[in-house]
C-alpha positions as a printed NumPy array, in Angstrom:
array([[255.119,  48.725, 318.129],
       [255.58 ,  45.455, 320.221],
       [257.893,  47.299, 322.21 ],
       [255.967,  50.803, 323.167],
       [255.22 ,  51.261, 326.806],
       [252.198,  49.519, 327.491],
       [250.06 ,  52.307, 328.942],
       [250.681,  53.883, 325.13 ],
       [249.846,  50.499, 323.271],
       [246.984,  48.579, 321.876],
       [245.409,  45.561, 321.965],
       [243.763,  44.368, 318.695],
       [243.01 ,  47.853, 318.283],
       [241.851,  48.867, 321.604],
       [243.777,  50.838, 323.888],
       [245.486,  48.526, 326.544],
       [243.775,  51.067, 329.546],
       [240.372,  51.056, 328.436],
       [240.631,  46.857, 328.299],
       [242.182,  47.083, 331.786],
       [239.719,  49.064, 333.141],
       [236.854,  46.593, 332.293],
       [238.601,  43.765, 334.078],
       [240.281,  44.32 , 337.516],
       [242.226,  40.771, 336.813],
       [243.594,  41.931, 333.597],
       [246.935,  43.563, 334.111],
       [248.095,  40.329, 336.581],
       [246.542,  38.017, 333.8  ],
       [248.286,  39.836, 331.328],
       [251.686,  39.209, 333.692],
       [251.679,  43.224, 333.795],
       [253.708,  44.319, 336.928],
       [253.412,  48.018, 336.464],
       [251.087,  50.184, 334.54 ],
       [253.758,  53.016, 334.466],
       [256.455,  50.694, 334.059],
       [258.906,  51.051, 331.537],
       [259.773,  47.122, 331.272],
       [256.035,  46.252, 330.196],
       [254.741,  46.593, 326.723],
       [252.845,  44.13 , 324.451],
       [256.17 ,  42.297, 323.662],
       [256.277,  40.627, 327.444],
       [252.149,  40.922, 328.   ],
       [250.726,  37.391, 327.818],
       [247.695,  37.987, 325.489],
       [248.02 ,  34.489, 322.923],
       [245.952,  31.946, 324.623],
       [247.112,  28.468, 324.703],
       [244.349,  26.426, 323.093],
       [244.452,  22.746, 323.362],
       [241.573,  21.64 , 320.783],
       [241.914,  18.155, 322.025],
       [240.049,  19.064, 325.032],
       [237.408,  21.468, 324.234],
       [236.398,  22.136, 320.416],
       [237.606,  25.703, 319.946],
       [237.055,  28.317, 317.456],
       [238.763,  31.37 , 316.828],
       [235.281,  33.117, 317.511],
       [234.96 ,  31.264, 321.17 ],
       [238.2  ,  33.458, 322.03 ],
       [238.235,  36.43 , 320.196],
       [234.269,  37.544, 319.332],
       [234.931,  40.483, 322.   ],
       [237.4  ,  42.223, 319.681],
       [234.667,  43.792, 317.613],
       [232.527,  44.686, 320.661],
       [235.685,  46.082, 322.662],
       [236.463,  47.987, 319.388],
       [232.661,  49.607, 319.696],
       [233.352,  50.627, 323.474],
       [231.174,  47.86 , 324.636],
       [230.755,  49.118, 328.554],
       [229.453,  45.166, 328.694],
       [232.205,  43.519, 327.735],
       [232.925,  41.916, 330.881],
       [230.189,  39.833, 330.605],
       [231.242,  38.556, 327.027],
       [231.605,  34.818, 327.16 ],
       [234.518,  35.267, 324.918],
       [236.541,  37.856, 326.695],
       [235.911,  35.701, 329.761],
       [236.944,  32.462, 328.049],
       [240.108,  34.797, 326.3  ],
       [240.616,  36.036, 330.192],
       [240.366,  32.547, 331.659],
       [242.919,  31.108, 329.004],
       [246.656,  30.143, 330.138],
       [248.396,  32.816, 327.634],
       [252.108,  33.35 , 326.57 ],
       [253.727,  36.297, 325.41 ],
       [255.508,  37.018, 322.053],
       [258.278,  36.67 , 323.797],
       [257.394,  33.525, 325.063],
       [256.583,  32.795, 321.495],
       [259.788,  33.513, 319.882],
       [262.058,  31.893, 323.032],
       [259.867,  28.521, 322.362],
       [260.204,  28.904, 318.496],
       [262.56 ,  26.923, 316.376],
       [263.308,  29.151, 313.603],
       [265.343,  26.464, 311.625],
       [262.755,  23.973, 311.995],
       [260.107,  25.989, 310.624],
       [262.111,  27.374, 307.541],
       [262.951,  23.693, 306.971],
       [259.369,  22.989, 306.953],
       [258.28 ,  25.867, 304.619],
       [260.73 ,  25.044, 302.277],
       [259.78 ,  21.422, 302.301],
       [256.237,  22.301, 301.913],
       [257.053,  24.79 , 299.14 ],
       [258.879,  21.943, 297.328],
       [256.116,  19.534, 297.575],
       [253.604,  21.915, 296.275],
       [255.778,  22.256, 293.34 ],
       [256.322,  18.415, 293.15 ],
       [252.428,  18.177, 293.043],
       [251.211,  20.971, 290.793],
       [254.035,  19.694, 288.209],
       [252.733,  16.178, 288.374],
       [249.108,  17.453, 288.017],
       [250.161,  19.445, 285.331],
       [252.25 ,  16.645, 283.816],
       [249.014,  14.438, 283.871],
       [247.046,  16.934, 281.808],
       [249.781,  17.043, 279.025],
       [249.748,  13.225, 279.058],
       [245.863,  13.   , 278.72 ],
       [245.703,  15.825, 276.033],
       [248.204,  13.938, 274.027],
       [246.847,  10.487, 274.462],
       [243.523,  12.337, 273.223],
       [245.426,  13.525, 270.032],
       [247.016,  10.427, 269.27 ],
       [243.797,   8.702, 269.404],
       [242.146,  10.891, 266.643],
       [244.732,  10.538, 264.234]])
């Protein structure tokens, strides 16, 4: 659960305590004020990097390939380039994302997208039927 106290939480399947042991700066970079504090949790931890793909070409693996090594218990994770990039990136929490999101616009976008997809699929099917009928008419 996202509101579990941080000392009992896992980040990408890895106990946060283990990750913090790899980097002294991790607590402050994640916005964790007190490892034993009851207010710190995944909901408020700044774990999601802000990536501006216009400045630097970015890929998922350039920020997250370290996760596989972390899950394997790699003690040299602090030297991983993707871990360093993720750690250095400006990040936001789920709480921040929730505050910034516009649920109404998201719903409208998804609803309009569904309608657009349905219209495209319908148009494609209509074209197939018309082609089939024209072919049958020419064979008569």
